[in-house]
PyMOL Python script that loads the backbone (N, CA, C, O; Angstrom):
from pymol import cmd

cmd.read_pdbstr("""\
ATOM      1  N   MET A   1      -1.403  -2.660   3.375  1.00  0.00           N
ATOM      2  CA  MET A   1      -0.775  -3.685   2.622  1.00  0.00           C
ATOM      3  C   MET A   1      -0.972  -3.489   1.130  1.00  0.00           C
ATOM      4  O   MET A   1      -2.104  -3.279   0.694  1.00  0.00           O
ATOM      5  N   PRO A   2       0.085  -3.548   0.330  1.00  0.00           N
ATOM      6  CA  PRO A   2      -0.048  -3.306  -1.076  1.00  0.00           C
ATOM      7  C   PRO A   2      -0.920  -4.327  -1.768  1.00  0.00           C
ATOM      8  O   PRO A   2      -0.977  -5.481  -1.343  1.00  0.00           O
ATOM      9  N   PHE A   3      -1.622  -3.915  -2.857  1.00  0.00           N
ATOM     10  CA  PHE A   3      -2.442  -4.829  -3.599  1.00  0.00           C
ATOM     11  C   PHE A   3      -1.565  -5.871  -4.222  1.00  0.00           C
ATOM     12  O   PHE A   3      -0.522  -5.557  -4.795  1.00  0.00           O
ATOM     13  N   HIS A   4      -1.988  -7.141  -4.112  1.00  0.00           N
ATOM     14  CA  HIS A   4      -1.182  -8.239  -4.657  1.00  0.00           C
ATOM     15  C   HIS A   4      -2.075  -9.262  -5.329  1.00  0.00           C
ATOM     16  O   HIS A   4      -3.271  -9.366  -5.056  1.00  0.00           O
ATOM     17  N   VAL A   5      -1.423 -10.037  -6.248  1.00  0.00           N
ATOM     18  CA  VAL A   5      -2.116 -11.089  -6.959  1.00  0.00           C
ATOM     19  C   VAL A   5      -1.159 -12.277  -6.940  1.00  0.00           C
ATOM     20  O   VAL A   5       0.060 -12.132  -7.038  1.00  0.00           O
ATOM     21  N   VAL A   6      -1.771 -13.477  -6.806  1.00  0.00           N
ATOM     22  CA  VAL A   6      -0.982 -14.720  -6.850  1.00  0.00           C
ATOM     23  C   VAL A   6      -1.226 -15.382  -8.207  1.00  0.00           C
ATOM     24  O   VAL A   6      -2.369 -15.621  -8.596  1.00  0.00           O
ATOM     25  N   SER A   7      -0.128 -15.675  -8.925  1.00  0.00           N
ATOM     26  CA  SER A   7      -0.242 -16.289 -10.234  1.00  0.00           C
ATOM     27  C   SER A   7      -0.769 -17.713 -10.110  1.00  0.00           C
ATOM     28  O   SER A   7      -0.313 -18.470  -9.253  1.00  0.00           O
ATOM     29  N   LYS A   8      -1.708 -18.077 -10.943  1.00  0.00           N
ATOM     30  CA  LYS A   8      -2.242 -19.417 -10.935  1.00  0.00           C
ATOM     31  C   LYS A   8      -1.288 -20.415 -11.565  1.00  0.00           C
ATOM     32  O   LYS A   8      -1.297 -21.600 -11.232  1.00  0.00           O
ATOM     33  N   LYS A   9      -0.463 -19.920 -12.481  1.00  0.00           N
ATOM     34  CA  LYS A   9       0.476 -20.807 -13.195  1.00  0.00           C
ATOM     35  C   LYS A   9       1.722 -21.104 -12.352  1.00  0.00           C
ATOM     36  O   LYS A   9       2.130 -22.259 -12.233  1.00  0.00           O
ATOM     37  N   SER A  10       2.323 -20.065 -11.768  1.00  0.00           N
ATOM     38  CA  SER A  10       3.600 -20.229 -11.066  1.00  0.00           C
ATOM     39  C   SER A  10       3.466 -20.187  -9.546  1.00  0.00           C
ATOM     40  O   SER A  10       4.349 -20.685  -8.848  1.00  0.00           O
ATOM     41  N   GLY A  11       2.405 -19.617  -9.019  1.00  0.00           N
ATOM     42  CA  GLY A  11       2.181 -19.519  -7.600  1.00  0.00           C
ATOM     43  C   GLY A  11       2.943 -18.330  -6.979  1.00  0.00           C
ATOM     44  O   GLY A  11       2.925 -18.160  -5.760  1.00  0.00           O
ATOM     45  N   LYS A  12       3.608 -17.515  -7.804  1.00  0.00           N
ATOM     46  CA  LYS A  12       4.336 -16.347  -7.254  1.00  0.00           C
ATOM     47  C   LYS A  12       3.353 -15.227  -6.933  1.00  0.00           C
ATOM     48  O   LYS A  12       2.286 -15.124  -7.538  1.00  0.00           O
ATOM     49  N   THR A  13       3.741 -14.378  -5.955  1.00  0.00           N
ATOM     50  CA  THR A  13       2.961 -13.187  -5.619  1.00  0.00           C
ATOM     51  C   THR A  13       3.548 -11.996  -6.270  1.00  0.00           C
ATOM     52  O   THR A  13       4.760 -11.783  -6.239  1.00  0.00           O
ATOM     53  N   TYR A  14       2.659 -11.181  -6.888  1.00  0.00           N
ATOM     54  CA  TYR A  14       3.058  -9.969  -7.600  1.00  0.00           C
ATOM     55  C   TYR A  14       2.318  -8.771  -6.939  1.00  0.00           C
ATOM     56  O   TYR A  14       1.128  -8.846  -6.632  1.00  0.00           O
ATOM     57  N   TYR A  15       3.049  -7.702  -6.742  1.00  0.00           N
ATOM     58  CA  TYR A  15       2.564  -6.484  -6.091  1.00  0.00           C
ATOM     59  C   TYR A  15       2.352  -5.376  -7.138  1.00  0.00           C
ATOM     60  O   TYR A  15       3.183  -5.201  -8.029  1.00  0.00           O
ATOM     61  N   LEU A  16       1.279  -4.655  -7.035  1.00  0.00           N
ATOM     62  CA  LEU A  16       0.950  -3.598  -8.010  1.00  0.00           C
ATOM     63  C   LEU A  16       1.624  -2.299  -7.586  1.00  0.00           C
ATOM     64  O   LEU A  16       1.559  -1.917  -6.417  1.00  0.00           O
ATOM     65  N   HIS A  17       2.276  -1.615  -8.540  1.00  0.00           N
ATOM     66  CA  HIS A  17       2.948  -0.324  -8.344  1.00  0.00           C
ATOM     67  C   HIS A  17       2.433   0.691  -9.325  1.00  0.00           C
ATOM     68  O   HIS A  17       1.851   0.339 -10.351  1.00  0.00           O
ATOM     69  N   ALA A  18       2.646   1.956  -9.014  1.00  0.00           N
ATOM     70  CA  ALA A  18       2.275   3.043  -9.916  1.00  0.00           C
ATOM     71  C   ALA A  18       3.331   4.131  -9.845  1.00  0.00           C
ATOM     72  O   ALA A  18       3.966   4.331  -8.810  1.00  0.00           O
ATOM     73  N   ARG A  19       3.508   4.823 -10.946  1.00  0.00           N
ATOM     74  CA  ARG A  19       4.402   5.947 -10.973  1.00  0.00           C
ATOM     75  C   ARG A  19       3.942   6.929 -12.020  1.00  0.00           C
ATOM     76  O   ARG A  19       3.327   6.554 -13.018  1.00  0.00           O
ATOM     77  N   GLU A  20       4.237   8.156 -11.790  1.00  0.00           N
ATOM     78  CA  GLU A  20       3.856   9.298 -12.721  1.00  0.00           C
ATOM     79  C   GLU A  20       4.983   9.444 -13.755  1.00  0.00           C
ATOM     80  O   GLU A  20       6.166   9.425 -13.416  1.00  0.00           O
ATOM     81  N   GLN A  21       4.597   9.583 -14.973  1.00  0.00           N
ATOM     82  CA  GLN A  21       5.562   9.812 -16.070  1.00  0.00           C
ATOM     83  C   GLN A  21       5.176  10.971 -16.862  1.00  0.00           C
ATOM     84  O   GLN A  21       4.014  11.074 -17.256  1.00  0.00           O
ATOM     85  N   THR A  22       6.105  11.903 -17.142  1.00  0.00           N
ATOM     86  CA  THR A  22       5.837  13.042 -17.971  1.00  0.00           C
ATOM     87  C   THR A  22       6.258  12.725 -19.388  1.00  0.00           C
ATOM     88  O   THR A  22       7.399  12.331 -19.631  1.00  0.00           O
ATOM     89  N   LEU A  23       5.342  12.895 -20.323  1.00  0.00           N
ATOM     90  CA  LEU A  23       5.628  12.651 -21.726  1.00  0.00           C
ATOM     91  C   LEU A  23       6.322  13.835 -22.357  1.00  0.00           C
ATOM     92  O   LEU A  23       6.398  14.910 -21.762  1.00  0.00           O
ATOM     93  N   ARG A  24       6.829  13.640 -23.559  1.00  0.00           N
ATOM     94  CA  ARG A  24       7.550  14.729 -24.269  1.00  0.00           C
ATOM     95  C   ARG A  24       6.692  15.934 -24.507  1.00  0.00           C
ATOM     96  O   ARG A  24       7.210  17.049 -24.564  1.00  0.00           O
ATOM     97  N   ASN A  25       5.377  15.754 -24.652  1.00  0.00           N
ATOM     98  CA  ASN A  25       4.492  16.906 -24.900  1.00  0.00           C
ATOM     99  C   ASN A  25       4.012  17.559 -23.593  1.00  0.00           C
ATOM    100  O   ASN A  25       3.184  18.470 -23.615  1.00  0.00           O
ATOM    101  N   GLY A  26       4.534  17.089 -22.474  1.00  0.00           N
ATOM    102  CA  GLY A  26       4.231  17.724 -21.176  1.00  0.00           C
ATOM    103  C   GLY A  26       3.089  17.083 -20.439  1.00  0.00           C
ATOM    104  O   GLY A  26       2.862  17.399 -19.271  1.00  0.00           O
ATOM    105  N   HIS A  27       2.359  16.192 -21.077  1.00  0.00           N
ATOM    106  CA  HIS A  27       1.226  15.488 -20.371  1.00  0.00           C
ATOM    107  C   HIS A  27       1.782  14.479 -19.362  1.00  0.00           C
ATOM    108  O   HIS A  27       2.814  13.849 -19.591  1.00  0.00           O
ATOM    109  N   LYS A  28       1.104  14.353 -18.297  1.00  0.00           N
ATOM    110  CA  LYS A  28       1.488  13.396 -17.225  1.00  0.00           C
ATOM    111  C   LYS A  28       0.535  12.210 -17.326  1.00  0.00           C
ATOM    112  O   LYS A  28      -0.674  12.378 -17.487  1.00  0.00           O
ATOM    113  N   VAL A  29       1.098  11.018 -17.228  1.00  0.00           N
ATOM    114  CA  VAL A  29       0.349   9.781 -17.218  1.00  0.00           C
ATOM    115  C   VAL A  29       0.802   8.935 -16.057  1.00  0.00           C
ATOM    116  O   VAL A  29       1.925   9.069 -15.570  1.00  0.00           O
ATOM    117  N   THR A  30      -0.090   8.055 -15.614  1.00  0.00           N
ATOM    118  CA  THR A  30       0.249   7.124 -14.544  1.00  0.00           C
ATOM    119  C   THR A  30       0.505   5.771 -15.146  1.00  0.00           C
ATOM    120  O   THR A  30      -0.331   5.246 -15.881  1.00  0.00           O
ATOM    121  N   LEU A  31       1.658   5.194 -14.843  1.00  0.00           N
ATOM    122  CA  LEU A  31       2.030   3.900 -15.314  1.00  0.00           C
ATOM    123  C   LEU A  31       1.843   2.904 -14.208  1.00  0.00           C
ATOM    124  O   LEU A  31       2.271   3.144 -13.079  1.00  0.00           O
ATOM    125  N   TYR A  32       1.200   1.766 -14.510  1.00  0.00           N
ATOM    126  CA  TYR A  32       0.956   0.706 -13.514  1.00  0.00           C
ATOM    127  C   TYR A  32       1.810  -0.531 -13.938  1.00  0.00           C
ATOM    128  O   TYR A  32       1.892  -0.864 -15.120  1.00  0.00           O
ATOM    129  N   TYR A  33       2.419  -1.176 -12.965  1.00  0.00           N
ATOM    130  CA  TYR A  33       3.211  -2.339 -13.267  1.00  0.00           C
ATOM    131  C   TYR A  33       3.230  -3.253 -12.036  1.00  0.00           C
ATOM    132  O   TYR A  33       2.995  -2.809 -10.912  1.00  0.00           O
ATOM    133  N   PHE A  34       3.516  -4.549 -12.277  1.00  0.00           N
ATOM    134  CA  PHE A  34       3.620  -5.511 -11.205  1.00  0.00           C
ATOM    135  C   PHE A  34       5.102  -5.863 -10.922  1.00  0.00           C
ATOM    136  O   PHE A  34       5.922  -5.876 -11.840  1.00  0.00           O
ATOM    137  N   SER A  35       5.430  -6.142  -9.662  1.00  0.00           N
ATOM    138  CA  SER A  35       6.746  -6.542  -9.284  1.00  0.00           C
ATOM    139  C   SER A  35       6.625  -7.664  -8.220  1.00  0.00           C
ATOM    140  O   SER A  35       5.628  -7.763  -7.504  1.00  0.00           O
ATOM    141  N   THR A  36       7.676  -8.497  -8.150  1.00  0.00           N
ATOM    142  CA  THR A  36       7.638  -9.572  -7.197  1.00  0.00           C
ATOM    143  C   THR A  36       7.889  -9.125  -5.755  1.00  0.00           C
ATOM    144  O   THR A  36       7.597  -9.848  -4.803  1.00  0.00           O
ATOM    145  N   GLN A  37       8.446  -7.897  -5.618  1.00  0.00           N
ATOM    146  CA  GLN A  37       8.719  -7.328  -4.280  1.00  0.00           C
ATOM    147  C   GLN A  37       7.982  -6.018  -4.103  1.00  0.00           C
ATOM    148  O   GLN A  37       7.961  -5.203  -5.026  1.00  0.00           O
ATOM    149  N   PRO A  38       7.366  -5.785  -2.932  1.00  0.00           N
ATOM    150  CA  PRO A  38       6.763  -4.461  -2.693  1.00  0.00           C
ATOM    151  C   PRO A  38       7.880  -3.409  -2.475  1.00  0.00           C
ATOM    152  O   PRO A  38       8.716  -3.540  -1.582  1.00  0.00           O
ATOM    153  N   ARG A  39       7.855  -2.383  -3.313  1.00  0.00           N
ATOM    154  CA  ARG A  39       8.877  -1.325  -3.272  1.00  0.00           C
ATOM    155  C   ARG A  39       8.201   0.012  -3.172  1.00  0.00           C
ATOM    156  O   ARG A  39       6.989   0.094  -2.971  1.00  0.00           O
ATOM    157  N   GLU A  40       9.007   1.096  -3.319  1.00  0.00           N
ATOM    158  CA  GLU A  40       8.459   2.448  -3.335  1.00  0.00           C
ATOM    159  C   GLU A  40       7.534   2.532  -4.516  1.00  0.00           C
ATOM    160  O   GLU A  40       7.897   2.110  -5.614  1.00  0.00           O
ATOM    161  N   GLY A  41       6.339   3.068  -4.322  1.00  0.00           N
ATOM    162  CA  GLY A  41       5.353   3.214  -5.362  1.00  0.00           C
ATOM    163  C   GLY A  41       4.248   2.129  -5.287  1.00  0.00           C
ATOM    164  O   GLY A  41       3.296   2.155  -6.068  1.00  0.00           O
ATOM    165  N   ALA A  42       4.385   1.207  -4.367  1.00  0.00           N
ATOM    166  CA  ALA A  42       3.342   0.168  -4.263  1.00  0.00           C
ATOM    167  C   ALA A  42       2.027   0.817  -3.794  1.00  0.00           C
ATOM    168  O   ALA A  42       2.006   1.651  -2.888  1.00  0.00           O
ATOM    169  N   ILE A  43       0.936   0.399  -4.448  1.00  0.00           N
ATOM    170  CA  ILE A  43      -0.370   1.012  -4.120  1.00  0.00           C
ATOM    171  C   ILE A  43      -1.255  -0.008  -3.426  1.00  0.00           C
ATOM    172  O   ILE A  43      -1.105  -1.212  -3.633  1.00  0.00           O
ATOM    173  N   ASP A  44      -2.187   0.476  -2.593  1.00  0.00           N
ATOM    174  CA  ASP A  44      -2.983  -0.385  -1.715  1.00  0.00           C
ATOM    175  C   ASP A  44      -4.202  -0.953  -2.414  1.00  0.00           C
ATOM    176  O   ASP A  44      -4.714  -1.983  -1.978  1.00  0.00           O
ATOM    177  N   GLU A  45      -4.671  -0.359  -3.433  1.00  0.00           N
ATOM    178  CA  GLU A  45      -5.889  -0.905  -4.060  1.00  0.00           C
ATOM    179  C   GLU A  45      -5.833  -0.815  -5.565  1.00  0.00           C
ATOM    180  O   GLU A  45      -5.061  -0.041  -6.131  1.00  0.00           O
ATOM    181  N   LEU A  46      -6.649  -1.605  -6.194  1.00  0.00           N
ATOM    182  CA  LEU A  46      -6.756  -1.628  -7.638  1.00  0.00           C
ATOM    183  C   LEU A  46      -7.400  -0.286  -8.080  1.00  0.00           C
ATOM    184  O   LEU A  46      -8.394   0.140  -7.492  1.00  0.00           O
ATOM    185  N   PRO A  47      -6.834   0.377  -9.113  1.00  0.00           N
ATOM    186  CA  PRO A  47      -7.424   1.616  -9.611  1.00  0.00           C
ATOM    187  C   PRO A  47      -8.843   1.360 -10.183  1.00  0.00           C
ATOM    188  O   PRO A  47      -9.124   0.309 -10.760  1.00  0.00           O
ATOM    189  N   LYS A  48      -9.696   2.348  -9.999  1.00  0.00           N
ATOM    190  CA  LYS A  48     -11.073   2.243 -10.501  1.00  0.00           C
ATOM    191  C   LYS A  48     -11.023   2.064 -12.037  1.00  0.00           C
ATOM    192  O   LYS A  48     -10.240   2.704 -12.739  1.00  0.00           O
ATOM    193  N   GLY A  49     -11.891   1.171 -12.513  1.00  0.00           N
ATOM    194  CA  GLY A  49     -11.995   0.945 -13.951  1.00  0.00           C
ATOM    195  C   GLY A  49     -10.960  -0.041 -14.499  1.00  0.00           C
ATOM    196  O   GLY A  49     -10.871  -0.206 -15.716  1.00  0.00           O
ATOM    197  N   TYR A  50     -10.208  -0.673 -13.677  1.00  0.00           N
ATOM    198  CA  TYR A  50      -9.230  -1.679 -14.113  1.00  0.00           C
ATOM    199  C   TYR A  50      -9.499  -3.026 -13.542  1.00  0.00           C
ATOM    200  O   TYR A  50     -10.054  -3.140 -12.449  1.00  0.00           O
ATOM    201  N   VAL A  51      -9.110  -4.085 -14.277  1.00  0.00           N
ATOM    202  CA  VAL A  51      -9.199  -5.457 -13.776  1.00  0.00           C
ATOM    203  C   VAL A  51      -7.826  -6.176 -14.021  1.00  0.00           C
ATOM    204  O   VAL A  51      -7.037  -5.776 -14.877  1.00  0.00           O
ATOM    205  N   VAL A  52      -7.605  -7.191 -13.269  1.00  0.00           N
ATOM    206  CA  VAL A  52      -6.368  -7.977 -13.393  1.00  0.00           C
ATOM    207  C   VAL A  52      -6.655  -9.213 -14.165  1.00  0.00           C
ATOM    208  O   VAL A  52      -7.612  -9.914 -13.836  1.00  0.00           O
ATOM    209  N   SER A  53      -5.878  -9.538 -15.192  1.00  0.00           N
ATOM    210  CA  SER A  53      -5.961 -10.830 -15.828  1.00  0.00           C
ATOM    211  C   SER A  53      -4.568 -11.436 -15.810  1.00  0.00           C
ATOM    212  O   SER A  53      -3.614 -10.802 -15.361  1.00  0.00           O
ATOM    213  N   GLU A  54      -4.451 -12.672 -16.302  1.00  0.00           N
ATOM    214  CA  GLU A  54      -3.153 -13.318 -16.291  1.00  0.00           C
ATOM    215  C   GLU A  54      -2.868 -13.870 -17.700  1.00  0.00           C
ATOM    216  O   GLU A  54      -3.731 -14.420 -18.385  1.00  0.00           O
ATOM    217  N   SER A  55      -1.623 -13.685 -18.071  1.00  0.00           N
ATOM    218  CA  SER A  55      -1.187 -14.165 -19.387  1.00  0.00           C
ATOM    219  C   SER A  55      -1.175 -15.749 -19.374  1.00  0.00           C
ATOM    220  O   SER A  55      -0.575 -16.361 -18.491  1.00  0.00           O
ATOM    221  N   ASP A  56      -1.824 -16.348 -20.331  1.00  0.00           N
ATOM    222  CA  ASP A  56      -1.895 -17.764 -20.363  1.00  0.00           C
ATOM    223  C   ASP A  56      -0.518 -18.407 -20.649  1.00  0.00           C
ATOM    224  O   ASP A  56      -0.201 -19.495 -20.169  1.00  0.00           O
ATOM    225  N   ARG A  57       0.254 -17.705 -21.424  1.00  0.00           N
ATOM    226  CA  ARG A  57       1.566 -18.221 -21.807  1.00  0.00           C
ATOM    227  C   ARG A  57       2.615 -18.076 -20.749  1.00  0.00           C
ATOM    228  O   ARG A  57       3.366 -19.014 -20.479  1.00  0.00           O
ATOM    229  N   THR A  58       2.681 -16.895 -20.136  1.00  0.00           N
ATOM    230  CA  THR A  58       3.782 -16.631 -19.131  1.00  0.00           C
ATOM    231  C   THR A  58       3.320 -16.717 -17.674  1.00  0.00           C
ATOM    232  O   THR A  58       4.137 -16.980 -16.791  1.00  0.00           O
ATOM    233  N   GLY A  59       2.041 -16.502 -17.407  1.00  0.00           N
ATOM    234  CA  GLY A  59       1.527 -16.514 -16.034  1.00  0.00           C
ATOM    235  C   GLY A  59       1.700 -15.183 -15.338  1.00  0.00           C
ATOM    236  O   GLY A  59       1.414 -15.059 -14.147  1.00  0.00           O
ATOM    237  N   LEU A  60       2.174 -14.173 -16.083  1.00  0.00           N
ATOM    238  CA  LEU A  60       2.347 -12.845 -15.483  1.00  0.00           C
ATOM    239  C   LEU A  60       1.046 -12.102 -15.418  1.00  0.00           C
ATOM    240  O   LEU A  60       0.240 -12.205 -16.343  1.00  0.00           O
ATOM    241  N   PRO A  61       0.800 -11.336 -14.336  1.00  0.00           N
ATOM    242  CA  PRO A  61      -0.426 -10.541 -14.253  1.00  0.00           C
ATOM    243  C   PRO A  61      -0.392  -9.374 -15.220  1.00  0.00           C
ATOM    244  O   PRO A  61       0.657  -8.803 -15.516  1.00  0.00           O
ATOM    245  N   ILE A  62      -1.599  -9.040 -15.709  1.00  0.00           N
ATOM    246  CA  ILE A  62      -1.733  -7.889 -16.647  1.00  0.00           C
ATOM    247  C   ILE A  62      -2.879  -7.018 -16.133  1.00  0.00           C
ATOM    248  O   ILE A  62      -3.936  -7.539 -15.778  1.00  0.00           O
ATOM    249  N   LEU A  63      -2.686  -5.729 -16.089  1.00  0.00           N
ATOM    250  CA  LEU A  63      -3.686  -4.766 -15.681  1.00  0.00           C
ATOM    251  C   LEU A  63      -4.378  -4.227 -16.932  1.00  0.00           C
ATOM    252  O   LEU A  63      -3.730  -3.652 -17.807  1.00  0.00           O
ATOM    253  N   LYS A  64      -5.708  -4.416 -17.014  1.00  0.00           N
ATOM    254  CA  LYS A  64      -6.450  -3.973 -18.203  1.00  0.00           C
ATOM    255  C   LYS A  64      -7.616  -3.080 -17.770  1.00  0.00           C
ATOM    256  O   LYS A  64      -8.161  -3.211 -16.673  1.00  0.00           O
ATOM    257  N   LYS A  65      -7.974  -2.168 -18.680  1.00  0.00           N
ATOM    258  CA  LYS A  65      -9.141  -1.378 -18.417  1.00  0.00           C
ATOM    259  C   LYS A  65     -10.377  -2.230 -18.531  1.00  0.00           C
ATOM    260  O   LYS A  65     -10.479  -3.076 -19.420  1.00  0.00           O
ATOM    261  N   ASN A  66     -11.334  -2.006 -17.619  1.00  0.00           N
ATOM    262  CA  ASN A  66     -12.565  -2.748 -17.619  1.00  0.00           C
ATOM    263  C   ASN A  66     -13.499  -2.181 -18.644  1.00  0.00           C
ATOM    264  O   ASN A  66     -13.917  -1.029 -18.526  1.00  0.00           O
ATOM    265  N   ARG A  67     -13.842  -2.960 -19.654  1.00  0.00           N
ATOM    266  CA  ARG A  67     -14.733  -2.493 -20.739  1.00  0.00           C
ATOM    267  C   ARG A  67     -15.991  -3.229 -20.729  1.00  0.00           C
ATOM    268  O   ARG A  67     -16.860  -2.976 -21.564  1.00  0.00           O
TER     269      ARG A  67
END
""", "prot")
cmd.dss("prot")
cmd.show_as("cartoon", "prot")
cmd.util.cbc("prot")
cmd.orient("prot")
């Protein structure tokens, strides 16, 4: 089952996705994003070193590095 978060503000469920992106200089980075539907690229667990927070204004989940 894909990793998901329920928004405290709206009550909607958001699923975490990841995809590889190649930058202009040739470096590859992993992009993480949330979607309301589980699609291709949905991941099963939260990446190490990251935490999920929620925007106070919009209620959308945000993935941040744990510092």
